[in-house]
C-alpha positions as CSV (number, residue, x, y, z in Angstrom):
1,X,172.6,48.6,71.9
2,X,174.6,51.8,71.6
3,X,177.3,52.5,74.2
4,X,176.5,55.4,76.6
5,X,178.9,58.3,76.0
6,X,180.7,59.8,79.0
7,X,178.9,62.6,80.8
8,X,180.8,65.6,82.1
9,X,178.9,67.5,84.8
10,X,179.7,71.2,85.0
11,X,179.0,72.8,88.4
12,X,179.2,76.6,87.8
13,X,178.3,79.0,90.6
14,X,177.9,81.9,88.1
15,X,175.5,82.7,85.3
16,X,175.6,80.9,82.0
17,X,177.2,83.9,80.2
18,X,179.9,84.4,82.8
19,X,183.4,83.1,81.9
20,X,182.0,81.5,78.7
21,X,185.4,81.9,77.0
22,X,187.0,79.8,79.7
23,X,184.5,76.9,79.4
24,X,184.9,77.1,75.6
25,X,188.7,76.7,76.1
26,X,188.0,73.5,78.0
27,X,185.6,72.2,75.4
28,X,188.0,73.0,72.6
29,X,190.9,71.1,74.3
30,X,188.6,68.1,74.8
31,X,187.8,68.3,71.1
32,X,191.5,68.3,70.2
33,X,191.9,65.2,72.5
34,X,189.3,63.4,70.4
35,X,186.0,64.1,72.2
36,X,183.3,65.5,69.9
37,X,180.4,66.8,71.8
38,X,177.2,64.8,71.2
39,X,179.3,61.9,69.8
40,X,182.1,61.1,72.2
41,X,181.1,63.2,75.2
42,X,178.0,64.9,76.7
43,X,178.0,68.0,78.9
44,X,175.5,68.4,81.7
45,X,175.4,72.0,82.9
46,X,174.3,73.4,86.2
47,X,174.5,77.1,86.9
48,X,173.8,78.6,90.4
49,X,173.3,82.1,88.9
50,X,175.7,83.5,91.6
51,X,173.5,82.0,94.4
52,X,176.2,80.0,96.1
53,X,173.7,78.4,98.5
54,X,172.4,76.4,95.6
55,X,175.6,74.6,94.9
56,X,174.9,71.5,97.1
57,X,171.5,71.0,95.5
58,X,173.0,71.3,92.0
59,X,175.9,68.9,92.8
60,X,173.2,66.4,93.8
61,X,171.5,66.9,90.5
62,X,174.7,66.0,88.7
63,X,175.1,62.9,90.7
64,X,171.5,61.9,89.9
65,X,172.3,62.3,86.2
66,X,175.1,59.7,86.7
67,X,177.8,62.0,85.3
68,X,181.3,60.4,84.9
69,X,183.2,63.5,86.0
70,X,182.2,66.6,87.9
71,X,184.0,69.8,87.0
72,X,183.3,72.5,89.7
73,X,184.4,76.0,88.8
74,X,185.6,77.5,92.1
75,X,186.4,76.5,95.8
76,X,182.8,76.6,97.1
77,X,181.6,74.5,94.1
78,X,184.5,72.1,94.7
79,X,183.6,71.6,98.3
80,X,179.9,71.1,97.3
81,X,180.9,68.4,94.8
82,X,183.2,66.8,97.4
83,X,180.4,66.7,99.9
84,X,178.1,65.2,97.4
85,X,180.2,62.2,96.3
86,X,183.3,60.2,97.3
87,X,183.2,58.1,94.2
88,X,182.5,60.3,91.1
89,X,185.8,61.8,89.9
90,X,186.1,65.6,90.5
91,X,188.4,67.8,88.3
92,X,188.5,71.5,89.1
93,X,190.0,74.0,86.7
94,X,190.4,76.7,89.4
95,X,191.1,75.7,92.9
96,X,192.9,78.4,94.9
97,X,195.4,76.6,97.2
98,X,193.8,73.1,97.8
99,X,196.2,72.1,100.6
100,X,195.8,75.4,102.6
101,X,192.0,75.2,102.2
102,X,191.9,71.6,103.5
103,X,190.7,70.2,100.2
104,X,193.5,67.7,99.9
105,X,196.6,66.9,102.0
106,X,199.1,66.8,99.1
107,X,199.5,68.4,95.7
108,X,201.4,65.4,94.3
109,X,199.1,62.7,95.7
110,X,195.7,64.3,96.3
111,X,194.0,60.9,96.9
112,X,190.4,60.1,96.9
113,X,188.3,61.2,93.9
114,X,189.7,64.7,93.3
115,X,192.3,66.5,91.3
116,X,192.6,69.6,89.2
117,X,194.4,72.9,88.7
118,X,195.3,75.1,91.6
119,X,195.5,78.8,90.8
120,X,197.5,79.5,94.0
121,X,196.0,83.0,94.1
122,X,197.5,83.9,97.5
123,X,201.0,83.8,96.1
124,X,200.1,86.6,93.6
125,X,198.8,89.0,96.3
126,X,202.2,90.6,96.9
127,X,203.0,91.2,93.2
128,X,199.7,92.9,92.7
129,X,200.3,95.2,95.7
130,X,203.8,95.9,94.3
131,X,202.2,97.0,91.1
132,X,200.1,99.5,93.0
133,X,203.2,100.9,94.6
134,X,205.1,101.0,91.3
135,X,202.3,102.7,89.5
136,X,201.1,105.0,92.3
137,X,204.1,106.0,94.4
138,X,202.0,108.2,96.8
139,X,199.2,105.6,97.5
140,X,198.6,104.9,101.2
141,X,195.5,102.7,101.4
142,X,194.2,99.8,99.3
143,X,190.8,98.1,99.4
144,X,190.4,94.4,98.9
145,X,187.1,93.4,97.4
146,X,186.1,90.1,98.9
147,X,183.1,87.8,98.1
148,X,181.9,86.7,101.5
149,X,180.6,83.3,100.3
150,X,184.1,82.1,99.4
151,X,186.2,81.4,102.6
152,X,189.2,80.5,100.3
153,X,189.6,84.2,99.7
154,X,190.8,84.6,103.2
155,X,194.1,83.3,102.1
156,X,194.5,86.2,99.8
157,X,193.5,88.6,102.5
158,X,196.1,87.2,104.9
159,X,198.8,87.3,102.2
160,X,198.0,90.9,101.3
161,X,198.1,92.0,105.0
162,X,201.4,90.2,105.4
163,X,202.9,92.0,102.4
164,X,201.4,95.5,103.1
165,X,203.8,96.8,105.7
166,X,206.9,96.5,103.6
167,X,205.1,98.2,100.7
168,X,203.8,100.9,103.1
169,X,200.1,100.2,102.6
170,X,197.1,100.1,104.9
171,X,194.7,97.4,103.9
172,X,190.9,97.8,104.0
173,X,188.8,94.7,103.4
174,X,185.3,95.3,101.8
175,X,182.9,92.4,101.6
176,X,179.9,91.8,99.3
177,X,177.5,88.9,99.2
178,X,175.7,89.7,96.0
179,X,176.6,91.6,92.8
180,X,174.2,94.4,93.8
181,X,176.5,95.1,96.8
182,X,179.6,95.8,94.8
183,X,178.7,99.5,94.4
184,X,178.4,99.7,98.2
185,X,181.9,98.5,98.5
186,X,183.2,101.1,96.0
187,X,181.3,103.8,97.9
188,X,182.9,102.6,101.2
189,X,186.3,102.6,99.5
190,X,185.8,106.2,98.5
191,X,184.6,107.2,102.0
192,X,187.8,105.6,103.4
193,X,190.0,107.4,100.8
194,X,191.2,104.1,99.3
195,X,193.7,104.8,96.5
196,X,193.1,101.5,94.7
197,X,190.7,98.6,94.6
198,X,192.0,95.0,94.4
199,X,189.2,92.5,93.6
200,X,190.1,89.1,95.0
201,X,190.0,86.3,92.6
202,X,186.5,84.8,92.9
203,X,183.9,85.4,91.6
204,X,185.1,88.7,90.1
205,X,184.9,87.2,86.6
206,X,181.1,87.2,86.8
207,X,181.2,90.9,87.6
208,X,184.0,92.2,85.5
209,X,182.1,94.8,83.5
210,X,180.4,96.1,86.7
211,X,183.7,96.4,88.5
212,X,185.3,98.2,85.6
213,X,182.4,100.6,85.3
214,X,182.4,101.4,89.0
215,X,186.2,102.0,88.9
216,X,185.5,104.9,86.4
217,X,182.4,106.2,88.2
218,X,184.1,106.3,91.6
219,X,187.6,107.3,90.2
220,X,189.3,104.4,92.0
221,X,191.9,102.4,89.9
222,X,191.3,98.6,89.9
223,X,194.3,96.2,90.0
224,X,192.9,92.7,89.6
225,X,193.9,89.0,89.1
226,X,192.2,88.9,85.7
227,X,193.1,90.3,82.3
228,X,189.4,90.2,81.5
229,X,188.7,93.0,84.0
230,X,191.6,95.0,82.6
231,X,190.1,94.6,79.1
232,X,186.8,95.9,80.4
233,X,188.3,99.0,81.9
234,X,190.5,98.0,84.9
235,X,193.8,99.7,85.2
236,X,196.2,96.7,85.7
237,X,196.0,93.0,86.3
238,X,198.5,90.2,87.1
239,X,197.7,86.6,87.4
240,X,197.7,83.2,85.6
241,X,196.4,82.7,82.1
242,X,193.1,81.1,83.1
243,X,192.4,79.6,79.7
244,X,195.5,77.5,80.0
245,X,194.3,76.2,83.4
246,X,191.0,75.2,81.8
247,X,192.8,73.5,79.0
248,X,195.0,71.6,81.3
249,X,191.9,70.5,83.3
250,X,190.6,69.0,80.1
251,X,193.8,66.8,79.9
252,X,193.1,65.5,83.4
253,X,189.5,64.7,82.4
254,X,190.9,62.8,79.4
255,X,193.2,60.8,81.6
256,X,190.4,59.9,84.0
257,X,188.1,58.8,81.1
258,X,190.9,56.5,80.0
259,X,191.0,54.9,83.3
260,X,193.3,56.9,85.6
261,X,192.3,57.4,89.2
262,X,191.9,61.1,90.0
263,X,193.7,60.8,93.4
264,X,196.8,59.6,91.6
265,X,197.0,62.6,89.3
266,X,199.0,65.5,90.7
267,X,197.2,68.8,91.1
268,X,198.7,71.3,88.6
269,X,199.8,74.9,89.1
270,X,200.1,77.9,86.8
271,X,203.3,78.3,84.8
272,X,202.3,81.2,82.6
273,X,201.3,84.6,84.0
274,X,199.8,87.7,82.4
275,X,200.5,91.4,83.2
276,X,198.0,93.6,81.5
277,X,197.8,97.4,81.4
278,X,194.9,99.6,80.2
279,X,196.2,102.9,78.9
280,X,192.7,104.2,78.2
281,X,191.7,103.6,81.8
282,X,195.0,105.3,83.0
283,X,194.2,108.4,81.0
284,X,190.6,108.5,82.3
285,X,191.8,108.1,85.9
286,X,194.8,110.5,85.5
287,X,197.3,107.8,86.4
288,X,200.6,107.4,84.6
289,X,201.6,103.7,84.1
290,X,205.4,103.8,84.2
291,X,207.6,102.3,81.5
292,X,208.9,99.8,84.0
293,X,205.4,98.2,84.0
294,X,204.6,98.6,80.3
295,X,208.0,97.0,79.3
296,X,207.0,93.9,81.2
297,X,203.3,93.8,80.2
298,X,202.1,90.9,78.1
299,X,199.0,92.8,77.1
300,X,198.6,96.6,76.6
301,X,195.1,97.9,75.9
302,X,195.2,101.2,74.1
């Protein structure tokens, strides 16, 4: 009788095409660790198609498939997985700040059935605001684009509001519940004379082309956490290299499949950050990106 190969359940709140490169990074790292798909490991995929209310149901489906590890893609998916099981190991590749959001009590000893990679997005809010000030010296008002289904984003709002006075910014928070509402947020930003739009970190990846296109249509520069948005037409981005976080999550999966308890594995944090600048977007928006930014940039899009 053949031995059942391990099953990895992917709980993704986005569409299948969203963030495909990041999931491929995780799969490639598992391959390098000796897990050939179909031979040594099987992936069970569940996509919520950006309908976050479906996450609990989909988490239950993964449990019913008797997966060996659940990999939830963002904080709402993590909480859905945690609510669904206290025994199946959970490894998240993107986890905001898991202590501040109440997911675990300790980064070093998360305990229970959960570990992963914390993007610590709130810590990058001030640097992104500082980029706006450096690039746009006369800017007065910035708009934060927040997905209302993800309470973890409130940490970034709080961090931005705390940093704003020193940088002489007024902060406007614009919420959207569905992708179709993002244009309404840009329209509101224009009505309120926002000088820049700062998408918060989740789930902007699923809407990167839309955000970049609206930036051009509404003539509002976008400074984001993701190089992927800058590649698509955003002005600037600063944040961790997400592909590295996904690859490091693969290492945690490997350790668990070899017998480690997830609660004993420390939650990792980013160590490598990307600063990207899009010169084409700058020209279209009549913004001059200063040499002080370009000299530090890890990626410059011509």
